[in-house]
C-alpha positions as CSV (number, residue, x, y, z in Angstrom):
1,X,-30.4,26.2,33.6
2,X,-31.2,22.5,33.3
3,X,-31.5,20.5,30.1
4,X,-34.6,18.5,29.2
5,X,-32.4,15.6,28.3
6,X,-32.5,12.4,30.4
7,X,-29.9,11.6,33.0
8,X,-27.9,8.4,32.7
9,X,-26.1,6.3,35.3
10,X,-22.6,7.4,34.3
11,X,-20.0,9.8,35.6
12,X,-17.3,11.8,33.8
13,X,-14.0,13.0,35.0
14,X,-11.9,15.6,33.2
15,X,-8.4,16.7,34.2
16,X,-7.8,20.2,32.8
17,X,-4.7,22.3,32.9
18,X,-4.8,25.7,31.1
19,X,-7.5,24.6,28.7
20,X,-9.3,27.9,28.4
21,X,-9.0,27.7,24.6
22,X,-10.8,24.4,24.3
23,X,-12.8,23.4,27.4
24,X,-15.9,25.5,26.6
25,X,-16.4,23.5,23.4
26,X,-16.1,20.3,25.4
27,X,-18.6,21.5,28.1
28,X,-21.1,22.6,25.4
29,X,-20.8,19.2,23.8
30,X,-21.5,17.4,27.0
31,X,-24.5,19.5,28.2
32,X,-26.0,19.0,24.7
33,X,-26.1,15.2,25.1
34,X,-29.5,13.4,24.9
35,X,-28.3,11.4,27.9
36,X,-26.6,13.6,30.5
37,X,-24.1,12.3,33.1
38,X,-25.2,11.9,36.7
39,X,-22.1,13.9,37.7
40,X,-19.1,15.4,35.9
41,X,-16.1,16.4,37.9
42,X,-13.7,18.7,36.2
43,X,-10.4,18.9,38.0
44,X,-8.5,22.2,37.4
45,X,-4.9,21.0,37.8
46,X,-3.2,24.2,38.7
47,X,-4.7,26.2,35.8
48,X,-3.5,29.8,35.5
49,X,-5.2,31.0,32.3
50,X,-8.9,31.2,32.8
51,X,-10.0,27.6,32.8
52,X,-11.5,27.9,36.3
53,X,-13.7,30.8,35.4
54,X,-15.1,29.0,32.3
55,X,-15.9,25.8,34.3
56,X,-17.4,27.8,37.3
57,X,-19.7,29.6,35.0
58,X,-21.2,26.4,33.6
59,X,-21.2,24.7,37.0
60,X,-23.6,27.5,38.1
61,X,-26.0,26.6,35.3
62,X,-25.7,22.8,35.5
63,X,-25.8,21.1,38.9
64,X,-24.2,17.9,37.6
65,X,-21.0,19.8,36.9
66,X,-18.5,20.0,39.8
67,X,-15.3,22.1,39.7
68,X,-12.5,20.8,41.8
69,X,-9.3,22.9,42.1
70,X,-6.1,21.1,42.7
71,X,-2.7,22.6,43.5
72,X,-0.2,21.9,40.8
73,X,2.9,19.8,41.5
74,X,6.2,21.5,41.2
75,X,7.7,18.6,39.3
76,X,5.1,17.8,36.7
77,X,5.2,14.8,34.4
78,X,2.6,12.5,32.7
79,X,1.7,11.0,36.0
80,X,0.3,14.4,37.2
81,X,-2.8,13.9,35.0
82,X,-3.5,10.5,36.6
83,X,-3.3,12.1,40.1
84,X,-5.8,14.7,38.9
85,X,-8.1,12.0,37.5
86,X,-7.9,10.2,40.9
87,X,-8.9,13.4,42.6
88,X,-11.9,13.6,40.4
89,X,-12.9,10.0,41.1
90,X,-12.6,10.7,44.9
91,X,-15.1,13.6,44.4
92,X,-17.8,11.4,42.9
93,X,-19.0,10.7,46.3
94,X,-22.8,10.4,46.6
95,X,-23.3,9.9,42.9
96,X,-24.9,6.7,41.6
97,X,-23.3,5.4,38.4
98,X,-22.5,2.2,36.6
99,X,-20.0,3.7,34.2
100,X,-17.1,6.1,34.5
101,X,-15.6,8.0,31.6
102,X,-12.3,9.8,31.3
103,X,-12.9,12.8,29.0
104,X,-10.1,15.2,27.8
105,X,-10.8,18.9,27.9
106,X,-10.4,19.4,24.2
107,X,-12.8,16.8,22.8
108,X,-16.3,17.2,21.2
109,X,-18.8,14.8,19.7
110,X,-22.4,14.5,18.5
111,X,-25.4,15.0,20.8
112,X,-26.2,11.3,21.1
113,X,-22.7,10.1,21.6
114,X,-23.2,8.8,25.1
115,X,-26.7,7.5,24.5
116,X,-25.4,5.3,21.6
117,X,-22.3,4.3,23.7
118,X,-24.4,2.9,26.6
119,X,-26.7,1.1,24.3
120,X,-23.6,-0.8,23.1
121,X,-22.5,-1.5,26.7
122,X,-26.0,-2.8,27.4
123,X,-25.7,-5.5,24.7
124,X,-22.2,-6.5,25.6
125,X,-21.9,-7.6,29.3
126,X,-18.1,-8.3,29.0
127,X,-17.3,-5.0,27.4
128,X,-15.0,-3.2,29.9
129,X,-13.7,-0.2,28.0
130,X,-15.3,1.4,25.0
131,X,-15.2,4.6,23.0
132,X,-15.5,6.2,19.5
133,X,-13.2,6.8,16.6
134,X,-11.0,9.9,17.1
135,X,-10.6,12.5,14.4
136,X,-7.8,15.1,14.6
137,X,-7.2,18.4,12.7
138,X,-4.8,18.2,9.8
139,X,-4.3,20.9,7.1
140,X,-7.7,22.3,7.8
141,X,-9.5,19.0,7.7
142,X,-10.6,16.3,10.2
143,X,-8.7,13.1,9.6
144,X,-8.9,9.8,11.5
145,X,-6.2,9.5,14.1
146,X,-3.5,7.1,13.1
147,X,-3.3,4.0,15.2
148,X,-6.9,4.3,16.3
149,X,-7.6,0.5,15.9
150,X,-10.7,-1.3,17.0
151,X,-9.1,-3.3,19.8
152,X,-8.0,-0.2,21.6
153,X,-9.7,3.0,22.8
154,X,-8.1,6.4,22.7
155,X,-7.4,7.7,26.2
156,X,-9.2,11.0,25.6
157,X,-12.6,9.2,25.5
158,X,-12.1,6.0,27.4
159,X,-15.3,5.0,29.2
160,X,-15.2,2.1,31.7
161,X,-17.7,-0.2,33.1
162,X,-17.4,0.6,36.8
163,X,-16.7,-3.0,37.7
164,X,-13.9,-3.1,35.2
165,X,-12.5,0.2,36.6
166,X,-12.5,-1.2,40.1
167,X,-10.9,-4.5,39.0
168,X,-7.9,-2.8,37.6
169,X,-7.7,-0.1,40.3
170,X,-8.1,2.8,37.9
171,X,-5.2,4.4,36.0
172,X,-1.6,3.8,37.0
173,X,0.6,6.9,37.4
174,X,3.4,6.6,34.9
175,X,6.0,9.3,34.5
176,X,6.2,8.9,30.7
177,X,2.5,8.4,30.2
178,X,0.6,5.5,28.8
179,X,-1.8,5.1,31.6
180,X,-4.7,4.6,29.1
181,X,-2.8,1.8,27.3
182,X,-1.9,0.1,30.5
183,X,-5.5,0.3,31.6
184,X,-6.5,-1.6,28.5
185,X,-3.9,-4.3,29.0
186,X,-4.9,-4.8,32.6
187,X,-8.6,-4.9,31.6
188,X,-7.9,-7.6,29.0
189,X,-5.8,-9.5,31.5
190,X,-8.8,-9.5,33.8
191,X,-11.0,-10.9,31.0
192,X,-12.7,-7.7,29.9
193,X,-13.2,-6.7,26.3
194,X,-11.8,-3.4,24.9
195,X,-13.2,-2.0,21.7
196,X,-13.5,1.2,19.6
197,X,-16.8,1.5,17.7
198,X,-16.7,3.2,14.3
199,X,-20.3,4.4,14.5
200,X,-19.2,6.7,17.3
201,X,-17.1,9.7,16.3
202,X,-15.2,12.1,18.6
203,X,-13.2,15.2,17.6
204,X,-9.9,15.9,19.3
205,X,-9.1,19.5,18.8
206,X,-5.4,19.1,19.5
207,X,-3.2,16.3,18.1
208,X,-2.6,13.5,20.6
209,X,0.7,13.8,22.5
210,X,1.5,17.4,21.5
211,X,0.3,19.3,24.6
212,X,3.1,21.5,25.8
213,X,5.6,20.1,23.2
214,X,6.7,20.6,19.6
215,X,6.1,17.8,17.2
216,X,9.7,16.6,17.2
217,X,9.9,16.4,21.0
218,X,6.5,14.8,21.2
219,X,7.4,12.0,18.7
220,X,10.8,11.3,20.5
221,X,8.9,11.1,23.8
222,X,6.4,8.8,22.2
223,X,9.2,6.4,21.4
224,X,10.6,6.6,24.9
225,X,7.2,6.0,26.2
226,X,6.8,2.9,24.1
227,X,10.1,1.6,25.6
228,X,8.9,2.4,29.1
229,X,5.8,0.3,28.4
230,X,8.0,-2.7,27.6
231,X,7.5,-2.8,23.9
232,X,10.0,-5.2,22.3
233,X,12.5,-3.8,19.9
234,X,11.3,-5.9,16.9
235,X,7.7,-4.9,17.6
236,X,8.4,-1.2,17.8
237,X,10.6,-1.3,14.7
238,X,7.9,-3.2,12.7
239,X,5.2,-0.8,14.0
240,X,7.1,2.3,12.9
241,X,8.2,0.9,9.6
242,X,4.7,-0.3,8.7
243,X,3.6,3.3,9.0
244,X,6.2,5.0,6.8
245,X,3.9,6.9,4.5
246,X,3.8,10.5,3.6
247,X,3.3,12.9,5.5
248,X,4.2,10.8,8.5
249,X,7.7,9.5,7.5
250,X,9.7,11.9,9.7
251,X,7.3,11.5,12.6
252,X,7.6,7.7,12.6
253,X,11.4,7.8,12.3
254,X,11.5,10.2,15.2
255,X,9.4,7.8,17.2
256,X,11.7,4.9,16.4
257,X,14.7,7.1,17.3
258,X,13.2,8.0,20.7
259,X,12.7,4.3,21.4
260,X,16.3,3.5,20.4
261,X,17.6,6.3,22.6
262,X,15.7,4.8,25.6
263,X,16.9,1.3,24.6
264,X,20.5,2.4,24.5
265,X,20.2,4.3,27.8
266,X,18.4,1.4,29.4
267,X,15.7,3.7,30.7
268,X,13.3,2.5,33.4
269,X,10.5,0.1,32.4
270,X,7.5,1.8,34.1
271,X,4.9,-1.0,34.1
272,X,4.6,-3.7,36.8
273,X,6.2,-7.1,35.9
274,X,2.9,-8.9,35.5
275,X,1.7,-6.2,33.1
276,X,5.0,-6.2,31.2
277,X,4.7,-10.0,30.7
278,X,1.1,-9.7,29.4
279,X,2.1,-6.8,27.1
280,X,4.8,-8.9,25.5
281,X,2.5,-11.9,25.3
282,X,0.0,-9.8,23.4
283,X,2.7,-8.6,21.0
284,X,3.8,-12.1,20.3
285,X,0.1,-13.0,19.6
286,X,-0.2,-10.0,17.2
287,X,3.1,-11.1,15.5
288,X,1.7,-14.6,14.9
289,X,-1.8,-13.5,13.9
290,X,-0.3,-11.0,11.4
291,X,0.6,-14.0,9.2
292,X,-2.4,-16.2,10.0
293,X,-5.0,-16.2,7.2
294,X,-7.9,-18.5,6.4
295,X,-6.7,-21.4,4.4
296,X,-7.8,-21.2,0.8
297,X,-10.6,-23.3,-0.5
298,X,-9.1,-25.1,-3.4
299,X,-11.5,-25.9,-6.2
300,X,-11.9,-29.6,-7.2
301,X,-11.4,-29.8,-11.0
302,X,-11.7,-33.6,-11.2
303,X,-13.5,-36.3,-9.5
304,X,-10.5,-37.5,-7.5
305,X,-9.6,-34.0,-6.3
306,X,-6.4,-33.7,-8.3
307,X,-5.2,-31.0,-10.6
308,X,-5.2,-31.1,-14.4
309,X,-1.7,-32.4,-14.1
310,X,-2.8,-35.3,-11.8
311,X,-0.9,-33.9,-8.8
312,X,-2.5,-33.2,-5.4
313,X,-2.6,-29.6,-4.4
314,X,0.1,-29.5,-1.8
315,X,3.1,-27.3,-2.8
316,X,2.9,-23.6,-2.0
317,X,4.7,-20.9,-4.0
318,X,5.3,-17.2,-3.1
319,X,5.7,-14.5,-5.8
320,X,7.3,-11.3,-4.7
321,X,7.0,-8.0,-6.6
322,X,7.8,-4.4,-5.9
323,X,4.6,-3.5,-7.7
324,X,0.9,-4.0,-7.5
325,X,-1.3,-7.1,-7.7
326,X,-3.5,-7.8,-9.6
327,X,-2.7,-4.7,-11.7
328,X,0.6,-6.1,-12.9
329,X,-0.6,-8.2,-15.9
330,X,2.5,-10.4,-16.1
331,X,2.4,-11.2,-12.4
332,X,-1.4,-11.9,-12.7
333,X,-0.8,-14.4,-15.5
334,X,1.9,-16.1,-13.6
335,X,-0.1,-16.4,-10.5
336,X,-3.1,-17.8,-12.4
337,X,-0.9,-20.3,-14.2
338,X,0.5,-21.8,-11.0
339,X,-2.9,-22.0,-9.3
340,X,-4.5,-23.6,-12.4
341,X,-1.6,-26.1,-12.3
342,X,-2.5,-27.1,-8.8
343,X,-0.1,-25.1,-6.7
344,X,-1.1,-22.9,-3.8
345,X,0.1,-19.3,-4.3
346,X,0.9,-16.4,-2.1
347,X,1.7,-12.9,-3.4
348,X,3.8,-10.3,-1.5
349,X,3.6,-6.9,-3.1
350,X,2.9,-3.2,-2.6
351,X,-0.5,-1.6,-1.8
352,X,-2.3,1.2,-3.6
353,X,-5.0,3.3,-2.0
354,X,-8.2,1.3,-1.6
355,X,-6.5,-2.2,-1.5
356,X,-6.6,-4.4,1.6
357,X,-3.3,-5.1,3.4
358,X,-4.2,-8.8,3.5
359,X,-6.9,-10.7,1.6
360,X,-7.6,-13.9,-0.2
361,X,-8.9,-13.8,-3.8
362,X,-9.7,-16.9,-5.8
363,X,-7.5,-19.0,-3.5
364,X,-4.5,-16.6,-3.7
365,X,-3.4,-15.1,-0.4
366,X,-2.2,-11.6,-0.9
367,X,0.1,-9.7,1.5
368,X,0.6,-6.0,0.7
369,X,3.1,-3.6,2.2
370,X,1.9,-0.1,3.1
371,X,4.0,2.0,0.9
372,X,3.7,2.9,-2.8
373,X,5.9,3.0,-5.9
374,X,6.5,6.5,-7.1
375,X,8.7,7.3,-10.1
376,X,10.9,10.2,-9.2
377,X,14.6,11.0,-8.5
378,X,17.4,8.6,-7.9
379,X,17.3,9.4,-4.2
380,X,13.6,8.6,-4.1
381,X,14.2,5.3,-5.8
382,X,17.1,4.4,-3.4
383,X,14.8,5.2,-0.4
384,X,11.8,3.3,-1.8
385,X,13.8,0.2,-2.9
386,X,15.7,0.2,0.5
387,X,12.4,0.3,2.4
388,X,10.9,-2.5,0.3
389,X,14.0,-4.6,0.7
390,X,13.9,-4.3,4.5
391,X,10.1,-5.0,4.8
392,X,10.1,-7.8,2.3
393,X,13.0,-9.5,3.9
394,X,11.2,-9.6,7.2
395,X,7.8,-10.6,5.7
396,X,9.1,-13.3,3.4
397,X,11.2,-14.8,6.2
398,X,8.3,-15.0,8.5
399,X,5.9,-16.3,5.8
400,X,8.5,-18.9,4.8
401,X,8.7,-20.4,8.3
402,X,4.9,-20.5,8.5
403,X,4.3,-21.9,5.0
404,X,7.6,-23.6,4.0
405,X,7.5,-22.5,0.4
406,X,9.0,-24.9,-2.1
407,X,9.7,-22.0,-4.5
408,X,9.9,-18.3,-4.2
409,X,9.7,-16.2,-7.4
410,X,11.0,-12.6,-7.3
411,X,10.0,-10.3,-10.2
412,X,12.3,-7.4,-10.8
413,X,12.8,-4.5,-10.5
414,X,15.1,-3.9,-8.6
415,X,17.4,-6.9,-9.3
416,X,18.7,-6.9,-5.8
417,X,15.2,-7.7,-4.5
418,X,16.0,-11.3,-5.0
419,X,18.3,-11.2,-1.9
420,X,15.2,-10.8,0.4
421,X,15.0,-14.6,0.1
422,X,18.3,-15.3,1.8
423,X,16.9,-17.0,4.8
424,X,14.4,-19.2,2.9
425,X,17.1,-20.1,0.4
426,X,19.4,-21.2,3.3
427,X,16.6,-23.5,4.5
428,X,16.0,-25.1,1.1
429,X,13.6,-22.9,-0.9
430,X,14.3,-22.7,-4.6
431,X,14.6,-19.2,-6.0
432,X,13.3,-18.1,-9.4
433,X,14.2,-14.7,-10.7
434,X,12.0,-13.0,-13.3
435,X,14.2,-10.4,-15.0
436,X,11.8,-8.4,-17.1
437,X,14.1,-5.5,-17.8
438,X,17.9,-5.0,-18.1
439,X,18.6,-2.6,-15.2
440,X,21.9,-1.1,-16.5
441,X,20.4,-0.1,-19.8
442,X,17.3,1.3,-18.2
443,X,19.3,3.4,-15.8
444,X,21.6,4.7,-18.6
445,X,18.4,5.7,-20.6
446,X,16.6,7.4,-17.7
447,X,19.7,9.2,-16.3
448,X,22.8,10.7,-17.8
449,X,25.1,7.7,-18.4
450,X,28.2,9.8,-18.8
451,X,27.9,11.3,-15.4
452,X,27.0,8.0,-13.6
453,X,29.3,5.5,-15.0
454,X,30.2,4.2,-11.6
455,X,26.5,3.7,-10.7
456,X,26.0,1.7,-14.0
457,X,28.9,-0.5,-13.0
458,X,27.4,-1.1,-9.6
459,X,24.0,-1.9,-11.1
460,X,25.6,-4.3,-13.6
461,X,27.4,-6.0,-10.7
462,X,24.0,-6.4,-8.8
463,X,22.5,-7.8,-12.0
464,X,25.3,-10.4,-12.3
465,X,25.2,-11.3,-8.6
466,X,21.3,-11.6,-8.7
467,X,21.4,-14.0,-11.6
468,X,24.2,-16.0,-10.0
469,X,22.3,-16.2,-6.7
470,X,19.0,-17.4,-8.2
471,X,18.5,-21.1,-9.0
472,X,16.8,-20.3,-12.3
473,X,15.9,-17.1,-14.2
474,X,13.4,-15.9,-16.7
475,X,13.5,-13.1,-19.2
476,X,11.2,-11.8,-21.9
477,X,13.2,-12.2,-25.2
478,X,16.3,-13.6,-26.8
479,X,18.0,-10.2,-27.2
480,X,18.0,-9.6,-23.4
481,X,19.1,-13.2,-22.7
482,X,22.1,-12.7,-24.9
483,X,23.0,-9.5,-23.1
484,X,22.9,-11.3,-19.8
485,X,25.1,-14.1,-21.3
486,X,27.6,-11.5,-22.5
487,X,27.8,-10.3,-19.0
488,X,28.7,-13.7,-17.6
489,X,25.5,-15.7,-17.0
490,X,25.1,-19.3,-18.1
491,X,22.7,-19.3,-21.0
492,X,21.1,-22.6,-19.9
493,X,20.1,-20.9,-16.6
494,X,17.9,-18.3,-18.3
495,X,14.5,-19.3,-19.9
496,X,12.4,-17.1,-22.1
497,X,8.8,-16.4,-21.1
498,X,7.6,-13.5,-23.3
499,X,5.6,-10.6,-21.9
500,X,2.5,-11.3,-24.1
501,X,-1.2,-11.0,-23.2
502,X,-3.2,-14.0,-22.2
503,X,-6.0,-15.5,-24.3
504,X,-8.6,-13.7,-22.3
505,X,-7.2,-10.3,-23.3
506,X,-7.9,-10.3,-27.0
507,X,-11.3,-10.6,-28.7
508,X,-11.6,-12.3,-32.1
509,X,-11.7,-8.9,-33.8
510,X,-10.6,-7.6,-37.2
511,X,-9.2,-4.2,-38.1
512,X,-11.7,-1.5,-38.9
513,X,-11.9,-0.4,-42.6
514,X,-13.7,2.9,-42.4
515,X,-12.8,5.1,-45.4
516,X,-13.2,8.5,-43.6
517,X,-12.4,8.5,-39.9
518,X,-9.2,6.9,-38.7
519,X,-8.5,6.2,-35.0
520,X,-4.9,5.8,-33.8
521,X,-4.0,4.5,-30.4
522,X,-0.9,4.3,-28.1
523,X,-0.9,3.3,-24.5
524,X,1.3,2.7,-21.5
525,X,3.5,5.0,-19.4
526,X,3.8,8.6,-20.7
527,X,7.4,9.6,-20.7
528,X,9.7,11.2,-23.3
529,X,11.6,7.9,-23.9
530,X,8.4,6.2,-25.0
531,X,8.0,8.7,-27.8
532,X,4.4,10.0,-27.5
533,X,5.8,13.4,-28.6
534,X,6.8,11.9,-31.9
535,X,3.1,11.1,-32.6
536,X,2.0,14.6,-31.6
537,X,4.5,16.1,-34.1
538,X,3.2,13.8,-36.8
539,X,-0.4,14.7,-36.4
540,X,-0.4,18.1,-38.1
541,X,1.0,16.4,-41.2
542,X,-1.5,13.6,-41.0
543,X,-4.4,15.9,-40.5
544,X,-3.8,17.7,-43.8
545,X,-4.3,14.3,-45.6
546,X,-6.8,12.6,-43.3
547,X,-9.7,14.9,-42.3
548,X,-11.2,12.7,-39.6
549,X,-8.1,11.4,-37.7
550,X,-8.0,11.1,-34.0
551,X,-5.6,9.8,-31.4
552,X,-6.2,8.0,-28.1
553,X,-3.4,8.2,-25.5
554,X,-4.2,5.7,-22.7
555,X,-1.9,5.7,-19.7
556,X,-0.4,7.7,-16.9
557,X,2.7,9.7,-16.3
558,X,4.1,13.1,-17.2
559,X,1.6,14.2,-19.9
560,X,1.9,18.0,-19.3
561,X,4.6,18.5,-21.9
562,X,2.8,16.6,-24.7
563,X,-0.4,18.4,-23.9
564,X,1.4,21.7,-24.3
565,X,3.0,20.5,-27.5
566,X,-0.3,19.4,-28.9
567,X,-1.9,22.7,-28.1
568,X,1.0,24.5,-29.7
569,X,0.7,22.4,-32.9
570,X,-3.1,22.9,-33.0
571,X,-4.1,19.2,-32.6
572,X,-5.2,19.0,-29.0
573,X,-8.8,18.8,-30.2
574,X,-8.3,15.4,-31.8
575,X,-6.5,13.8,-28.9
576,X,-8.2,11.9,-26.1
577,X,-6.2,11.4,-22.9
578,X,-7.9,8.6,-20.9
579,X,-5.4,8.5,-18.0
580,X,-4.8,5.1,-16.2
581,X,-7.5,2.6,-17.2
582,X,-8.2,-1.0,-16.1
583,X,-6.8,-3.8,-18.1
584,X,-10.0,-4.8,-19.7
585,X,-10.7,-1.2,-20.7
586,X,-7.4,-1.1,-22.6
587,X,-8.6,-4.1,-24.6
588,X,-11.9,-2.3,-25.4
589,X,-10.0,0.9,-26.5
590,X,-7.7,-1.2,-28.8
591,X,-10.8,-2.8,-30.3
592,X,-12.2,0.6,-31.2
593,X,-9.0,1.8,-32.9
594,X,-7.8,1.3,-36.5
595,X,-4.1,1.1,-35.7
596,X,-1.7,0.9,-32.8
597,X,1.5,2.9,-32.6
598,X,4.6,2.0,-30.6
599,X,6.9,5.0,-31.0
600,X,9.9,4.2,-28.8
601,X,12.9,6.5,-29.1
602,X,16.2,4.9,-29.7
603,X,18.1,4.2,-26.4
604,X,20.3,1.5,-24.8
605,X,17.1,0.2,-23.2
606,X,14.7,0.3,-26.1
607,X,17.1,-1.6,-28.3
608,X,16.5,-4.6,-26.1
609,X,12.8,-4.2,-25.6
610,X,9.7,-5.9,-27.0
611,X,6.9,-3.8,-25.4
612,X,3.9,-5.6,-24.2
613,X,1.6,-3.1,-26.0
614,X,3.1,-4.3,-29.3
615,X,1.8,-7.8,-28.7
616,X,-1.5,-6.5,-27.4
617,X,-2.2,-4.7,-30.7
618,X,-1.3,-7.8,-32.6
619,X,-3.4,-10.0,-30.4
620,X,-6.4,-7.7,-31.0
621,X,-5.6,-8.0,-34.8
622,X,-4.7,-4.3,-35.3
623,X,-2.0,-3.2,-37.7
624,X,1.0,-1.7,-35.9
625,X,3.4,1.1,-36.7
626,X,6.5,0.6,-34.6
627,X,10.0,2.1,-34.2
628,X,12.6,0.0,-36.0
629,X,14.6,-1.4,-33.1
630,X,16.7,-4.6,-32.8
631,X,14.7,-6.6,-30.3
632,X,11.4,-5.9,-32.1
633,X,12.9,-7.2,-35.4
634,X,13.6,-10.4,-33.5
635,X,9.9,-11.3,-33.8
636,X,8.5,-9.1,-36.6
637,X,9.6,-8.1,-40.1
638,X,8.4,-5.6,-42.7
639,X,5.6,-7.9,-43.8
640,X,4.0,-7.9,-40.4
641,X,4.4,-4.4,-39.0
642,X,5.2,-1.0,-40.5
643,X,8.6,0.2,-39.3
644,X,9.7,3.9,-39.1
645,X,13.0,5.4,-37.9
646,X,12.8,6.1,-34.2
647,X,12.0,9.8,-33.5
648,X,11.3,10.6,-37.2
649,X,7.8,12.1,-37.1
650,X,7.7,12.7,-40.8
651,X,8.3,9.1,-41.6
652,X,5.7,8.1,-39.0
653,X,3.1,10.5,-40.6
654,X,3.8,8.8,-44.0
655,X,3.1,5.4,-42.4
656,X,-0.1,6.5,-40.9
657,X,-1.4,8.0,-44.2
658,X,-0.4,4.9,-46.1
659,X,-2.2,2.6,-43.7
660,X,-5.3,4.8,-44.0
661,X,-5.3,4.8,-47.8
662,X,-4.5,1.1,-48.2
663,X,-7.1,-1.2,-46.4
664,X,-5.6,-4.2,-48.1
665,X,-2.2,-3.5,-46.6
666,X,-3.8,-3.2,-43.2
667,X,-5.3,-6.6,-43.7
668,X,-2.1,-8.2,-44.8
669,X,-0.1,-6.7,-41.9
670,X,-2.7,-8.0,-39.4
671,X,-2.6,-11.6,-40.9
672,X,1.2,-11.8,-41.1
673,X,1.7,-10.3,-37.6
674,X,-0.8,-12.7,-36.1
675,X,0.8,-15.6,-37.8
676,X,4.2,-14.7,-36.3
677,X,2.5,-14.1,-32.9
678,X,0.7,-17.5,-32.6
679,X,3.9,-19.5,-31.9
680,X,4.9,-17.1,-29.1
681,X,1.5,-16.4,-27.6
682,X,0.9,-16.9,-23.9
683,X,-0.3,-20.6,-24.2
684,X,3.2,-21.5,-25.4
685,X,5.0,-19.3,-22.9
686,X,2.7,-20.7,-20.1
687,X,4.1,-24.2,-20.8
688,X,7.7,-23.0,-20.6
689,X,6.9,-21.1,-17.4
690,X,5.2,-24.1,-15.8
691,X,8.0,-26.4,-16.8
692,X,10.5,-24.2,-15.0
693,X,8.3,-24.2,-11.9
694,X,7.8,-28.0,-12.0
695,X,11.5,-28.5,-12.4
696,X,12.4,-26.3,-9.5
697,X,9.9,-28.0,-7.1
698,X,9.9,-31.6,-8.2
699,X,13.0,-31.9,-10.4
700,X,10.8,-33.0,-13.3
701,X,9.6,-30.9,-16.3
702,X,7.1,-31.7,-18.9
703,X,7.7,-31.4,-22.6
704,X,8.8,-27.8,-23.6
């Protein structure tokens, strides 16, 4: 039986050993191509299952398929496959072809895969090796193979230009494998291009590197193979650590362990010296290019190309955060402040799904690490912070030697993150520590302080050492500064830059005065200590007195318990859970509300806090009902906000009802709160922050 498809000038070679379960799908995929191969040699490498019979049946129907049987070696290793491929190439005699493809016996693809591939080859005369993106099965779904980058082609679908194949002499037989990677290196060394094309998709029906081995053994062997390929220790370590994401954490650690085993045993380097030299040159180039990014285009804001402060844009600052940018509003404000002042800014932070690892936005160069922040157990925090510490130490050191930062700012938490700057500090960089939260009190609030006294002492020690190590520190209010001073830090070393919204956040709005409906709002992280449950308990009381009351809860976190509580109390129907929303959406929600609620429970941590949401309600000119806590009374009194005893839902209900019934009181609260807010709004804090930066970099500060 012959296909009506056209025949192309390409040959395929497949080395198959006991592939009865997969090879028929591969054959069907090839014979269905719109552009058929001139010849396809399938080498049965000592198969004992039924592979030969399957191939023989199709060879009888398609004259371009040739079955070659090869006796299996008694001592098999990864080189055995190369010998089988060489046998296949030797049996291409008589065929006319310009391209030769290595095709594994467990791969399938679309009917026009090869036709599209050779159209690409036609347009790129220096393209030596090409192929498509590989997808592998995972939990019942097809997922893109990890590590399938565009400058490399998966061995299971490598297609060579014949001249390129001849230039490198085909695959090298390596005992630990890697013949496909070496072929790419040798091709690039000869001046050929190697590239994967995303418009071509292939499906590998068995995960790469797992044939004949369990996953643990396969990953250890992969690490040993990387050592045999001559990968440098730092490169393999960085490669594995950069991929530490669920569900691959164990797999990557096993790979690194396999490499370390081979390194300690001084196992044989399998590649020739000239190839080894070129591999390491490529790795050094990748290392350098990883930190090379297009220089930012700095906007002229005056005729003489100087900043508003009259200073040429020359000093570069790096801001480090175990969090996300630009989602972190404080970090966003700080970055924008230094850029507007004429400094060049880099940001080193974490990456959430959908964000780029490296990008430049509005002149800010952003470097993101590949793992995410997840609130969980103490063990998870220890792992996550430890991983961040290691990665950020490497990144900030490399970035420093490239950019020679004058100042590096580290935003907590954790406090110990400031020590990632140890090398830049030795070489003269000034270190600014932004201490937004007192770590000992936060730990004592989140976990049982009675059972973890030794941990609290350790965290307190790290706090003191971090503050001592930094050249200058920032914090968010006077109450926290006094606590740091009590624990031994020089008061003059700590400057207050409050966590308040910028001018762009709040519209010139006034409080609503509807007589019937009444909309309440609270936002931020949903956790027991933030007191959302207190509002839920107050709602049934409020509902009896205000017919059309509703509540907006904007934020993310553990909302299951308060949903259950709301349903139990019969008030779920008047509550809107928005989930996590963008920053500008929070502003719009506040504008639509009649009052904001900040229901913090009393704790060692909350006694020191002035929540950002409190200032956001005030900035949007909304009356605020807030727990009576020490740090909050530092900035507001009874004439500017309505206080209630933390955790007392009945008192909270009374406050809500009183606000609803008294529009004049709402107006007075808004006016008084805004009057107290104006002297501490972001424009004033911005000046303080910029003075600290200027003083660190130039030794001069403007008027505070």
